[in-house]
C-alpha positions as semicolon CSV with decimal commas, in nm:
position;residue;x (nm);y (nm);z (nm)
1;M;15,192;3,102;3,603
2;T;15,297;3,024;3,960
3;D;15,199;2,727;4,174
4;S;14,921;2,939;4,321
5;A;14,707;2,889;4,009
6;P;14,489;2,579;4,028
7;A;14,541;2,290;3,790
8;G;14,249;2,152;3,586
9;R;14,027;1,919;3,786
10;T;13,708;1,900;3,578
11;T;13,671;1,565;3,398
12;G;13,532;1,507;3,052
13;L;13,188;1,399;2,937
14;A;13,275;1,202;2,619
15;L;13,036;1,397;2,399
16;D;13,009;1,285;2,038
17;P;13,238;1,493;1,809
18;E;12,939;1,590;1,595
19;V;12,762;1,724;1,904
20;V;13,071;1,920;1,999
21;A;13,096;2,063;1,647
22;T;12,731;2,169;1,658
23;L;12,778;2,339;1,994
24;G;13,098;2,500;1,870
25;A;12,905;2,672;1,594
26;H;12,704;2,854;1,861
27;L;13,012;2,997;2,036
28;P;13,037;3,333;1,850
29;R;12,676;3,414;1,941
30;V;12,727;3,290;2,299
31;A;13,038;3,508;2,335
32;E;12,858;3,814;2,196
33;R;12,563;3,777;2,429
34;T;12,789;3,704;2,725
35;V;12,979;4,029;2,672
36;E;12,652;4,218;2,627
37;A;12,524;4,086;2,959
38;I;12,850;4,161;3,141
39;T;12,848;4,518;3,010
40;A;12,487;4,565;3,118
41;E;12,499;4,392;3,456
42;V;12,849;4,439;3,600
43;P;12,907;4,805;3,703
44;G;13,285;4,774;3,682
45;Y;13,267;4,705;3,308
46;A;12,983;4,940;3,212
47;G;13,100;5,138;2,910
48;A;13,447;4,982;2,930
49;L;13,407;4,699;2,679
50;T;13,384;4,880;2,346
51;G;13,550;4,873;2,006
52;E;13,861;4,663;1,970
53;M;13,860;4,572;2,340
54;R;13,509;4,431;2,310
55;A;13,611;4,224;2,008
56;N;13,912;4,089;2,196
57;I;13,699;3,997;2,499
58;E;13,446;3,817;2,278
59;L;13,732;3,623;2,117
60;A;13,868;3,534;2,463
61;V;13,525;3,407;2,569
62;Q;13,503;3,196;2,254
63;M;13,847;3,048;2,320
64;A;13,758;2,970;2,682
65;L;13,432;2,802;2,582
66;G;13,611;2,619;2,303
67;A;13,851;2,474;2,558
68;F;13,552;2,365;2,762
69;L;13,397;2,185;2,464
70;R;13,724;2,005;2,394
71;L;13,719;1,890;2,755
72;A;13,356;1,778;2,726
73;E;13,457;1,570;2,424
74;Q;13,708;1,374;2,633
75;A;13,627;1,063;2,832
76;Q;13,599;1,101;3,209
77;D;13,926;0,917;3,269
78;A;14,125;1,138;3,030
79;D;14,375;1,397;3,146
80;P;14,181;1,728;3,162
81;S;14,492;1,947;3,178
82;T;14,559;1,945;2,801
83;P;14,245;2,132;2,686
84;L;14,211;2,341;3,002
85;Q;14,566;2,464;3,062
86;P;14,566;2,752;2,806
87;A;14,231;2,875;2,939
88;I;14,348;2,849;3,301
89;E;14,667;3,035;3,209
90;G;14,459;3,304;3,040
91;A;14,232;3,343;3,346
92;Y;14,535;3,363;3,572
93;G;14,684;3,637;3,353
94;L;14,352;3,820;3,352
95;G;14,357;3,828;3,732
96;R;14,712;3,966;3,732
97;G;14,607;4,230;3,481
98;E;14,321;4,342;3,703
99;A;14,564;4,381;3,994
100;R;14,810;4,579;3,783
101;S;14,524;4,808;3,682
102;G;14,448;4,871;4,049
103;R;14,108;4,701;4,040
104;A;13,970;4,462;4,299
105;M;13,835;4,120;4,199
106;D;13,467;4,208;4,254
107;A;13,400;4,314;3,895
108;L;13,581;4,019;3,739
109;L;13,410;3,764;3,964
110;G;13,079;3,929;3,881
111;A;13,163;3,891;3,513
112;Y;13,233;3,522;3,564
113;R;12,897;3,473;3,735
114;V;12,712;3,650;3,456
115;G;12,916;3,461;3,197
116;A;12,832;3,125;3,353
117;R;12,461;3,203;3,353
118;V;12,449;3,334;2,996
119;S;12,674;3,059;2,859
120;W;12,460;2,788;3,014
121;R;12,139;2,950;2,895
122;E;12,266;2,970;2,535
123;L;12,434;2,629;2,523
124;S;12,160;2,442;2,707
125;G;11,911;2,525;2,436
126;A;12,140;2,372;2,179
127;V;12,205;2,068;2,398
128;V;11,835;2,003;2,447
129;A;11,768;2,056;2,075
130;L;12,021;1,782;2,001
131;G;11,807;1,538;2,200
132;L;12,074;1,443;2,451
133;P;11,959;1,235;2,751
134;A;11,858;1,421;3,066
135;A;12,151;1,274;3,260
136;T;12,393;1,404;2,997
137;V;12,232;1,749;3,004
138;A;12,261;1,757;3,384
139;R;12,625;1,649;3,367
140;F;12,688;1,913;3,100
141;A;12,547;2,183;3,329
142;E;12,764;2,060;3,613
143;L;13,071;2,083;3,392
144;V;12,988;2,437;3,278
145;F;12,968;2,576;3,630
146;A;13,264;2,372;3,756
147;Y;13,470;2,507;3,465
148;I;13,371;2,868;3,540
149;D;13,465;2,809;3,905
150;Q;13,811;2,696;3,793
151;L;13,855;3,004;3,577
152;S;13,744;3,225;3,869
153;A;13,988;3,052;4,103
154;A;14,272;3,094;3,853
155;S;14,197;3,467;3,821
156;V;14,184;3,508;4,199
157;A;14,522;3,333;4,225
158;G;14,667;3,561;3,958
159;H;14,529;3,870;4,130
160;T;14,666;3,758;4,467
161;D;15,009;3,672;4,325
162;E;15,035;4,004;4,141
163;L;14,947;4,201;4,453
164;A;15,197;4,003;4,659
165;T;15,471;4,049;4,400
166;T;15,394;4,416;4,350
167;G;15,378;4,470;4,725
168;R;15,715;4,304;4,782
169;V;15,881;4,500;4,503
170;R;15,726;4,827;4,622
171;Q;15,836;4,753;4,979
172;R;16,194;4,690;4,868
173;Y;16,198;5,015;4,673
174;R;16,055;5,205;4,971
175;E;16,313;5,054;5,205
176;R;16,585;5,172;4,967
177;L;16,425;5,516;4,950
178;C;16,424;5,535;5,331
179;Q;16,794;5,457;5,351
180;E;16,869;5,720;5,088
181;L;16,659;5,976;5,273
182;L;16,842;5,914;5,601
183;S;17,182;5,921;5,430
184;A;17,103;6,258;5,266
185;A;17,123;6,143;4,904
186;S;17,091;6,407;4,633
187;A;16,751;6,544;4,537
188;D;16,774;6,383;4,191
189;V;16,847;6,041;4,339
190;L;16,562;6,077;4,589
191;A;16,314;6,186;4,322
192;A;16,399;5,886;4,105
193;S;16,373;5,648;4,400
194;A;16,038;5,793;4,506
195;E;15,902;5,736;4,155
196;R;16,025;5,375;4,150
197;A;15,869;5,318;4,492
198;D;15,534;5,457;4,377
199;W;15,554;5,707;4,662
200;P;15,424;6,059;4,589
201;P;15,664;6,298;4,767
202;P;15,509;6,539;5,020
203;T;15,630;6,893;5,072
204;T;15,795;6,813;5,406
205;L;15,892;6,518;5,624
206;T;15,936;6,495;6,001
207;A;16,147;6,219;6,156
208;V;16,004;6,056;6,467
209;L;16,177;5,788;6,674
210;V;15,942;5,537;6,835
211;P;15,998;5,201;7,004
212;T;15,988;4,929;6,738
213;V;15,733;4,732;6,938
214;R;15,490;5,024;6,911
215;V;15,558;5,138;6,555
216;R;15,257;4,966;6,397
217;S;15,007;5,120;6,636
218;V;15,159;5,464;6,579
219;V;15,179;5,441;6,199
220;A;14,816;5,328;6,183
221;L;14,719;5,676;6,311
222;L;14,933;5,870;6,063
223;D;14,926;5,973;5,696
224;P;14,923;5,664;5,467
225;R;15,236;5,798;5,295
226;T;15,433;5,763;5,620
227;L;15,759;5,572;5,575
228;V;15,910;5,342;5,838
229;V;16,277;5,255;5,885
230;T;16,344;4,956;6,107
231;G;16,660;4,770;6,199
232;D;16,977;4,901;6,358
233;L;16,941;5,277;6,320
234;V;17,262;5,464;6,243
235;G;17,392;5,688;6,520
236;L;17,150;5,559;6,783
237;E;17,271;5,343;7,071
238;G;17,051;5,036;7,089
239;G;16,909;5,143;6,752
240;E;16,746;4,810;6,683
241;S;16,493;4,879;6,961
242;R;16,365;5,192;6,788
243;S;16,225;5,267;6,444
244;A;16,236;5,591;6,251
245;V;15,898;5,706;6,123
246;L;15,906;5,970;5,847
247;V;15,577;6,162;5,863
248;P;15,463;6,368;5,561
249;D;15,352;6,730;5,590
250;A;15,353;6,754;5,969
251;D;15,438;7,124;5,979
252;G;15,227;7,408;6,121
253;L;14,895;7,275;6,239
254;G;15,006;6,933;6,118
255;R;15,277;6,927;6,385
256;A;15,025;7,003;6,655
257;Q;14,813;6,716;6,527
258;L;15,115;6,486;6,521
259;L;15,198;6,571;6,884
260;R;14,836;6,503;6,982
261;V;14,854;6,162;6,816
262;L;15,178;6,085;7,000
263;H;15,058;6,215;7,337
264;G;15,112;5,953;7,605
265;R;15,343;5,751;7,379
266;P;15,724;5,737;7,399
267;A;15,861;5,921;7,097
268;V;16,121;6,176;6,988
269;V;15,993;6,421;6,727
270;G;16,251;6,587;6,506
271;P;16,206;6,920;6,327
272;T;16,007;6,947;6,005
273;R;16,223;6,973;5,696
274;P;16,176;6,972;5,316
275;W;16,126;6,606;5,227
276;T;16,466;6,576;5,057
277;A;16,636;6,713;5,373
278;V;16,471;6,484;5,630
279;A;16,815;6,347;5,720
280;S;16,872;6,658;5,934
281;S;16,543;6,596;6,114
282;Y;16,652;6,239;6,182
283;R;16,996;6,345;6,310
284;R;16,841;6,592;6,554
285;A;16,594;6,332;6,680
286;V;16,886;6,095;6,739
287;R;17,075;6,363;6,934
288;A;16,768;6,430;7,144
289;A;16,702;6,064;7,219
290;D;16,874;6,081;7,560
291;L;16,717;6,408;7,674
292;A;16,421;6,237;7,841
293;P;16,325;5,897;7,980
294;D;16,241;5,623;7,729
295;D;15,872;5,646;7,814
296;A;15,840;6,021;7,745
297;L;15,742;6,231;7,443
298;V;16,021;6,467;7,338
299;D;15,950;6,756;7,100
300;T;16,290;6,871;6,978
301;D;16,148;7,211;6,883
302;E;16,097;7,271;7,257
303;R;16,444;7,147;7,354
304;L;16,667;7,354;7,127
305;A;16,875;7,507;7,408
306;D;16,931;7,165;7,563
307;L;17,036;7,029;7,225
308;V;17,283;7,309;7,167
309;L;17,434;7,264;7,511
310;A;17,455;6,888;7,464
311;A;17,618;6,912;7,122
312;D;17,970;6,880;7,270
313;P;17,949;6,736;7,624
314;E;18,326;6,752;7,680
315;A;18,343;7,117;7,581
316;L;18,051;7,195;7,813
317;A;18,223;7,009;8,099
318;D;18,546;7,205;8,040
319;L;18,357;7,533;8,024
320;R;18,171;7,450;8,345
321;A;18,493;7,360;8,526
322;R;18,658;7,687;8,423
323;A;18,356;7,906;8,492
324;L;18,305;7,755;8,840
325;A;18,675;7,739;8,930
326;P;18,633;8,008;9,205
327;L;18,404;7,762;9,390
328;A;18,665;7,485;9,390
329;G;18,791;7,572;9,740
330;V;18,443;7,578;9,896
331;K;18,279;7,279;10,063
332;A;18,082;7,068;9,816
333;G;17,740;7,139;9,966
334;T;17,805;7,511;9,986
335;A;17,946;7,519;9,633
336;E;17,632;7,348;9,501
337;R;17,404;7,600;9,674
338;L;17,611;7,892;9,549
339;A;17,607;7,760;9,191
340;E;17,233;7,713;9,212
341;T;17,190;8,068;9,340
342;L;17,420;8,211;9,073
343;R;17,224;8,030;8,799
344;S;16,893;8,171;8,922
345;W;17,049;8,517;8,964
346;L;17,166;8,518;8,603
347;L;16,835;8,384;8,468
348;H;16,629;8,639;8,666
349;Q;16,870;8,924;8,588
350;G;16,950;8,992;8,953
351;R;16,588;9,042;9,071
352;R;16,628;8,922;9,430
353;E;16,260;8,857;9,505
354;E;16,223;8,640;9,196
355;V;16,543;8,450;9,278
356;A;16,418;8,386;9,631
357;A;16,085;8,258;9,498
358;D;16,264;8,034;9,248
359;L;16,491;7,885;9,515
360;V;16,222;7,887;9,784
361;V;16,445;8,076;10,027
362;H;16,428;8,411;10,206
363;P;16,552;8,715;10,009
364;Q;16,811;8,772;10,283
365;T;16,951;8,426;10,207
366;V;16,988;8,529;9,844
367;R;17,167;8,852;9,951
368;Y;17,405;8,654;10,175
369;R;17,491;8,399;9,907
370;M;17,546;8,667;9,643
371;S;17,783;8,843;9,884
372;Q;17,983;8,520;9,906
373;L;17,986;8,490;9,528
374;R;18,109;8,846;9,481
375;E;18,394;8,777;9,724
376;L;18,487;8,465;9,527
377;Y;18,453;8,616;9,176
378;G;18,536;8,979;9,243
379;E;18,492;9,210;8,946
380;R;18,452;8,916;8,706
381;L;18,077;8,902;8,784
382;T;18,043;9,229;8,592
383;D;18,257;9,112;8,298
384;P;18,032;9,026;7,997
385;A;18,257;8,739;7,887
386;T;18,246;8,582;8,234
387;V;17,870;8,633;8,258
388;L;17,827;8,459;7,919
389;E;18,041;8,163;8,025
390;L;17,856;8,132;8,354
391;T;17,517;8,152;8,181
392;V;17,608;7,873;7,940
393;A;17,784;7,664;8,205
394;L;17,490;7,688;8,445
395;A;17,213;7,671;8,182
396;V;17,144;7,306;8,262
397;P;17,238;7,105;8,572
398;P;17,551;6,889;8,532
399;R;17,484;6,534;8,404
């Protein structure tokens, strides 16, 4: 038992040994009636205390009450820990067992309340029949309820400690699972880790990057199975300021719901992948992290072209320089306008009116600029390879 469990504090009553022996003879009946009352009055135990389990519970009640009678036999200045410690340890373990079974403390505390009432009702009759003074009877009642309070407190401590321990262990396992997910561990390794972490795997996972300072408010709105990876994220500059949130089953309509939840919040949403392949979703979210301001929502599914073009910035810069080499001898301002016109011309497939509307210029201006471009490029503007290079080079403005 940990330090969280309370030590015995109830002091003895110095009952005569013969009185204690007489009361002890009543314990089997007291235990039986206590268990009957608990089964009848506490919903959490209705129908649960039967057969061998019922017999074991009755024996445990007898042992607990026996410890109480041994305490009552002691003088008030005696050390109460000797008779009480086994019972306190047992109550503490009972609380831990309830937590391991996934039950709250309500049922057990209810059982203690019923047990205190029934035990006092059964024992008080025997005490009165023995002709003990009224003051002794009153003190005996006080001890009974103080003792039950100590058992209740010990069980609560056990329940709390078990939850804390289980929670810490589960959290460590889930942190390990997260790292394995982001490092693309094998499916067998991930399945074993998910089982250890008590985490039921979804069909898919979607990686989302959010500022660490906002991660709690975001996760509170998502599926309870959502995993969170904090710390210095691999591959992300300033990674400690962001957290990776792995959202279960956010595909199809689920993705639309996820984007609605994130609306107005800074986040980068990766693609949806099978849960064992979420590392690819994370890597894409990382690559997309610089495609928009830090306070914007980025849906990588809507930025695929940008991501492809940004995959190798140096190669794109080289391609752009080669494709726009004919403009090198033109004044900078003119070259920029010509490149802008050529980009719109390629995107609108040479439809002059649409190009003019896009650039907010007169169609004659478009005709004039395209004449300049044809002089600079010559027949290359009709060459498919050149057109492809120009389309890629001019797909996004230079960074």
